[in-house]
ROVOMI-176987 format. One record per residue: x, y, z of N, C-alpha, C in turn. Coordinates in nm, 2 decimals. Example, Ala and Ser with C-alpha at 12.3 -4.5 7.8 and 13.67 -1.06 7.14 Angstrom:
<sefis>
SEFI / n_x / n_y / n_z / ca_x / ca_y / ca_z / c_x / c_y / c_z
SEFI / 1.32 / -0.57 / 0.78 / 1.23 / -0.45 / 0.78 / 1.32 / -0.33 / 0.78
SEFI / 1.28 / -0.22 / 0.71 / 1.37 / -0.11 / 0.71 / 1.29 / 0.00 / 0.79
</sefis>
This chain:
<sefis>
SEFI / n_x / n_y / n_z / ca_x / ca_y / ca_z / c_x / c_y / c_z
SEFI / 8.61 / 13.98 / 8.19 / 8.57 / 13.85 / 8.13 / 8.68 / 13.75 / 8.17
SEFI / 8.63 / 13.63 / 8.20 / 8.72 / 13.52 / 8.24 / 8.70 / 13.40 / 8.14
SEFI / 8.81 / 13.33 / 8.12 / 8.81 / 13.21 / 8.04 / 8.85 / 13.10 / 8.13
SEFI / 8.77 / 12.99 / 8.13 / 8.81 / 12.87 / 8.21 / 8.87 / 12.77 / 8.11
SEFI / 8.98 / 12.72 / 8.15 / 9.05 / 12.62 / 8.07 / 9.09 / 12.51 / 8.16
SEFI / 9.07 / 12.38 / 8.11 / 9.12 / 12.27 / 8.19 / 9.27 / 12.28 / 8.22
SEFI / 9.31 / 12.25 / 8.34 / 9.45 / 12.25 / 8.37 / 9.49 / 12.11 / 8.41
SEFI / 9.62 / 12.08 / 8.42 / 9.67 / 11.95 / 8.47 / 9.61 / 11.93 / 8.61
SEFI / 9.58 / 11.80 / 8.63 / 9.51 / 11.77 / 8.75 / 9.61 / 11.71 / 8.85
SEFI / 9.60 / 11.75 / 8.98 / 9.68 / 11.70 / 9.09 / 9.61 / 11.57 / 9.14
SEFI / 9.69 / 11.47 / 9.17 / 9.63 / 11.34 / 9.21 / 9.71 / 11.28 / 9.32
SEFI / 9.64 / 11.18 / 9.37 / 9.70 / 11.09 / 9.48 / 9.66 / 10.95 / 9.45
SEFI / 9.75 / 10.86 / 9.47 / 9.73 / 10.72 / 9.45 / 9.74 / 10.64 / 9.58
SEFI / 9.66 / 10.54 / 9.60 / 9.68 / 10.45 / 9.72 / 9.70 / 10.31 / 9.66
SEFI / 9.81 / 10.25 / 9.70 / 9.84 / 10.12 / 9.66 / 9.82 / 10.03 / 9.78
SEFI / 9.77 / 9.91 / 9.76 / 9.76 / 9.81 / 9.86 / 9.82 / 9.68 / 9.81
SEFI / 9.89 / 9.61 / 9.90 / 9.97 / 9.50 / 9.87 / 9.88 / 9.37 / 9.86
SEFI / 9.94 / 9.26 / 9.82 / 10.09 / 9.25 / 9.80 / 10.13 / 9.29 / 9.66
SEFI / 10.25 / 9.36 / 9.66 / 10.32 / 9.40 / 9.54 / 10.46 / 9.43 / 9.57
SEFI / 10.55 / 9.38 / 9.50 / 10.70 / 9.42 / 9.52 / 10.74 / 9.51 / 9.41
SEFI / 10.82 / 9.61 / 9.44 / 10.88 / 9.70 / 9.34 / 10.77 / 9.77 / 9.27
SEFI / 10.67 / 9.83 / 9.34 / 10.56 / 9.90 / 9.27 / 10.61 / 10.01 / 9.18
SEFI / 10.54 / 10.02 / 9.06 / 10.56 / 10.13 / 8.96 / 10.43 / 10.18 / 8.93
SEFI / 10.41 / 10.31 / 8.95 / 10.29 / 10.38 / 8.91 / 10.30 / 10.44 / 8.77
SEFI / 10.23 / 10.39 / 8.68 / 10.26 / 10.43 / 8.54 / 10.14 / 10.52 / 8.49
SEFI / 10.18 / 10.63 / 8.42 / 10.09 / 10.71 / 8.34 / 10.13 / 10.68 / 8.20
SEFI / 10.06 / 10.58 / 8.14 / 10.09 / 10.54 / 8.00 / 10.06 / 10.65 / 7.90
SEFI / 9.97 / 10.74 / 7.93 / 9.93 / 10.85 / 7.84 / 10.05 / 10.95 / 7.83
SEFI / 10.11 / 10.98 / 7.94 / 10.23 / 11.07 / 7.95 / 10.36 / 11.00 / 7.93
SEFI / 10.36 / 10.87 / 7.94 / 10.49 / 10.80 / 7.92 / 10.58 / 10.82 / 8.04
SEFI / 10.52 / 10.84 / 8.16 / 10.60 / 10.86 / 8.28 / 10.57 / 10.76 / 8.39
SEFI / 10.67 / 10.74 / 8.48 / 10.65 / 10.64 / 8.59 / 10.71 / 10.69 / 8.72
SEFI / 10.65 / 10.66 / 8.83 / 10.71 / 10.68 / 8.96 / 10.73 / 10.54 / 9.02
SEFI / 10.85 / 10.51 / 9.06 / 10.88 / 10.37 / 9.10 / 10.94 / 10.37 / 9.25
SEFI / 10.92 / 10.25 / 9.31 / 10.97 / 10.22 / 9.44 / 11.03 / 10.08 / 9.43
SEFI / 11.15 / 10.06 / 9.36 / 11.20 / 9.93 / 9.33 / 11.24 / 9.85 / 9.45
SEFI / 11.28 / 9.91 / 9.56 / 11.33 / 9.84 / 9.68 / 11.22 / 9.82 / 9.78
SEFI / 11.09 / 9.85 / 9.75 / 10.98 / 9.84 / 9.84 / 10.90 / 9.72 / 9.81
SEFI / 10.86 / 9.65 / 9.92 / 10.76 / 9.54 / 9.91 / 10.65 / 9.57 / 10.00
SEFI / 10.53 / 9.57 / 9.94 / 10.40 / 9.58 / 10.02 / 10.35 / 9.45 / 10.04
SEFI / 10.33 / 9.41 / 10.17 / 10.26 / 9.29 / 10.21 / 10.11 / 9.31 / 10.20
SEFI / 10.03 / 9.20 / 10.21 / 9.89 / 9.22 / 10.22 / 9.86 / 9.30 / 10.34
SEFI / 9.77 / 9.40 / 10.33 / 9.74 / 9.49 / 10.44 / 9.82 / 9.61 / 10.44
SEFI / 9.93 / 9.62 / 10.37 / 10.01 / 9.74 / 10.37 / 9.95 / 9.84 / 10.27
SEFI / 9.97 / 9.97 / 10.29 / 9.92 / 10.07 / 10.19 / 10.03 / 10.17 / 10.17
SEFI / 10.05 / 10.21 / 10.05 / 10.14 / 10.32 / 10.01 / 10.06 / 10.43 / 9.95
SEFI / 10.06 / 10.55 / 10.01 / 9.99 / 10.66 / 9.96 / 10.09 / 10.75 / 9.89
SEFI / 10.07 / 10.78 / 9.76 / 10.16 / 10.86 / 9.68 / 10.09 / 10.99 / 9.65
SEFI / 10.14 / 11.10 / 9.70 / 10.09 / 11.24 / 9.67 / 10.17 / 11.30 / 9.56
SEFI / 10.11 / 11.31 / 9.44 / 10.18 / 11.36 / 9.32 / 10.20 / 11.51 / 9.33
SEFI / 10.12 / 11.58 / 9.40 / 10.14 / 11.72 / 9.42 / 10.26 / 11.75 / 9.50
SEFI / 10.27 / 11.68 / 9.62 / 10.39 / 11.70 / 9.71 / 10.51 / 11.61 / 9.67
SEFI / 10.49 / 11.52 / 9.57 / 10.60 / 11.43 / 9.53 / 10.65 / 11.35 / 9.64
SEFI / 10.56 / 11.29 / 9.72 / 10.60 / 11.21 / 9.84 / 10.52 / 11.09 / 9.85
SEFI / 10.57 / 10.99 / 9.91 / 10.50 / 10.86 / 9.94 / 10.51 / 10.82 / 10.08
SEFI / 10.41 / 10.76 / 10.13 / 10.40 / 10.72 / 10.27 / 10.35 / 10.57 / 10.28
SEFI / 10.44 / 10.49 / 10.33 / 10.41 / 10.35 / 10.35 / 10.35 / 10.33 / 10.49
SEFI / 10.23 / 10.30 / 10.51 / 10.16 / 10.28 / 10.64 / 10.19 / 10.40 / 10.73
SEFI / 10.19 / 10.52 / 10.66 / 10.21 / 10.65 / 10.74 / 10.35 / 10.70 / 10.75
SEFI / 10.45 / 10.62 / 10.72 / 10.59 / 10.66 / 10.73 / 10.64 / 10.70 / 10.59
SEFI / 10.72 / 10.81 / 10.59 / 10.77 / 10.86 / 10.46 / 10.86 / 10.76 / 10.39
SEFI / 10.83 / 10.74 / 10.26 / 10.92 / 10.65 / 10.18 / 10.94 / 10.73 / 10.04
SEFI / 11.07 / 10.76 / 10.02 / 11.10 / 10.83 / 9.89 / 11.09 / 10.74 / 9.77
SEFI / 11.04 / 10.80 / 9.66 / 11.04 / 10.72 / 9.53 / 11.19 / 10.72 / 9.48
SEFI / 11.21 / 10.63 / 9.39 / 11.34 / 10.62 / 9.32 / 11.37 / 10.75 / 9.26
SEFI / 11.50 / 10.79 / 9.27 / 11.54 / 10.92 / 9.22 / 11.52 / 10.94 / 9.07
SEFI / 11.51 / 10.83 / 8.99 / 11.49 / 10.85 / 8.85 / 11.34 / 10.86 / 8.81
SEFI / 11.25 / 10.86 / 8.91 / 11.11 / 10.87 / 8.89 / 11.07 / 11.00 / 8.82
SEFI / 10.97 / 10.99 / 8.73 / 10.92 / 11.10 / 8.66 / 10.78 / 11.13 / 8.71
SEFI / 10.77 / 11.22 / 8.80 / 10.64 / 11.25 / 8.86 / 10.54 / 11.31 / 8.76
SEFI / 10.43 / 11.25 / 8.76 / 10.33 / 11.28 / 8.65 / 10.21 / 11.35 / 8.71
SEFI / 10.14 / 11.42 / 8.62 / 10.01 / 11.48 / 8.64 / 9.91 / 11.42 / 8.55
SEFI / 9.78 / 11.41 / 8.58 / 9.68 / 11.37 / 8.50 / 9.64 / 11.48 / 8.40
SEFI / 9.65 / 11.46 / 8.27 / 9.61 / 11.56 / 8.18 / 9.46 / 11.56 / 8.16
SEFI / 9.41 / 11.68 / 8.12 / 9.26 / 11.68 / 8.08 / 9.23 / 11.58 / 7.98
SEFI / 9.11 / 11.52 / 7.99 / 9.07 / 11.41 / 7.90 / 9.10 / 11.27 / 7.95
SEFI / 9.11 / 11.18 / 7.86 / 9.13 / 11.04 / 7.89 / 9.28 / 11.01 / 7.92
SEFI / 9.31 / 10.94 / 8.03 / 9.44 / 10.90 / 8.07 / 9.44 / 10.75 / 8.10
SEFI / 9.55 / 10.68 / 8.06 / 9.57 / 10.54 / 8.09 / 9.67 / 10.52 / 8.20
SEFI / 9.63 / 10.47 / 8.31 / 9.71 / 10.45 / 8.43 / 9.72 / 10.31 / 8.46
SEFI / 9.84 / 10.27 / 8.52 / 9.86 / 10.12 / 8.55 / 9.95 / 10.11 / 8.67
SEFI / 9.93 / 10.00 / 8.74 / 10.02 / 9.96 / 8.85 / 10.11 / 9.84 / 8.80
SEFI / 10.24 / 9.87 / 8.80 / 10.34 / 9.76 / 8.77 / 10.41 / 9.71 / 8.89
SEFI / 10.48 / 9.60 / 8.88 / 10.55 / 9.54 / 8.99 / 10.53 / 9.39 / 8.99
SEFI / 10.58 / 9.32 / 9.09 / 10.56 / 9.18 / 9.09 / 10.47 / 9.14 / 9.21
SEFI / 10.40 / 9.03 / 9.19 / 10.32 / 8.98 / 9.30 / 10.22 / 8.88 / 9.25
SEFI / 10.12 / 8.85 / 9.33 / 10.02 / 8.75 / 9.28 / 9.90 / 8.81 / 9.21
SEFI / 9.91 / 8.94 / 9.17 / 9.80 / 9.00 / 9.10 / 9.69 / 9.06 / 9.18
SEFI / 9.70 / 9.05 / 9.31 / 9.59 / 9.11 / 9.39 / 9.62 / 9.25 / 9.45
SEFI / 9.74 / 9.30 / 9.42 / 9.78 / 9.44 / 9.46 / 9.69 / 9.53 / 9.38
SEFI / 9.65 / 9.65 / 9.44 / 9.56 / 9.74 / 9.37 / 9.61 / 9.88 / 9.38
SEFI / 9.57 / 9.96 / 9.29 / 9.60 / 10.11 / 9.29 / 9.46 / 10.18 / 9.27
SEFI / 9.43 / 10.27 / 9.36 / 9.32 / 10.36 / 9.34 / 9.37 / 10.50 / 9.33
SEFI / 9.33 / 10.57 / 9.23 / 9.38 / 10.71 / 9.21 / 9.26 / 10.81 / 9.23
SEFI / 9.29 / 10.91 / 9.30 / 9.20 / 11.02 / 9.32 / 9.26 / 11.15 / 9.27
SEFI / 9.17 / 11.24 / 9.22 / 9.22 / 11.36 / 9.16 / 9.12 / 11.47 / 9.19
SEFI / 9.17 / 11.60 / 9.18 / 9.09 / 11.72 / 9.19 / 9.09 / 11.78 / 9.06
SEFI / 8.97 / 11.81 / 9.01 / 8.95 / 11.89 / 8.89 / 9.01 / 12.03 / 8.91
SEFI / 9.07 / 12.08 / 8.81 / 9.13 / 12.22 / 8.82 / 9.10 / 12.30 / 8.70
SEFI / 9.07 / 12.42 / 8.72 / 9.03 / 12.51 / 8.61 / 9.10 / 12.65 / 8.64
SEFI / 9.15 / 12.71 / 8.53 / 9.21 / 12.84 / 8.54 / 9.12 / 12.94 / 8.48
</sefis>
């Protein structure tokens, strides 16, 4: 007999600029992954792999700030947000894989 239980979900985020000092916030978990010295221009993309805990700006490795708290999406509703400064046109798209044990 097997029991299926929702597990924490692995995710990936893609940010597109312009945005300076991007912060990927999981408001539900109270955690954030930040890139305070990074500026994304229009057309730049930062892919953040939460499973591998790595980010890539236009394909080149970019480490997150050492104080970042890498988060996972919990089963159920989660509130996610993109912080940083810019003209408000920067975007974050999050993809995840459902996981069951």
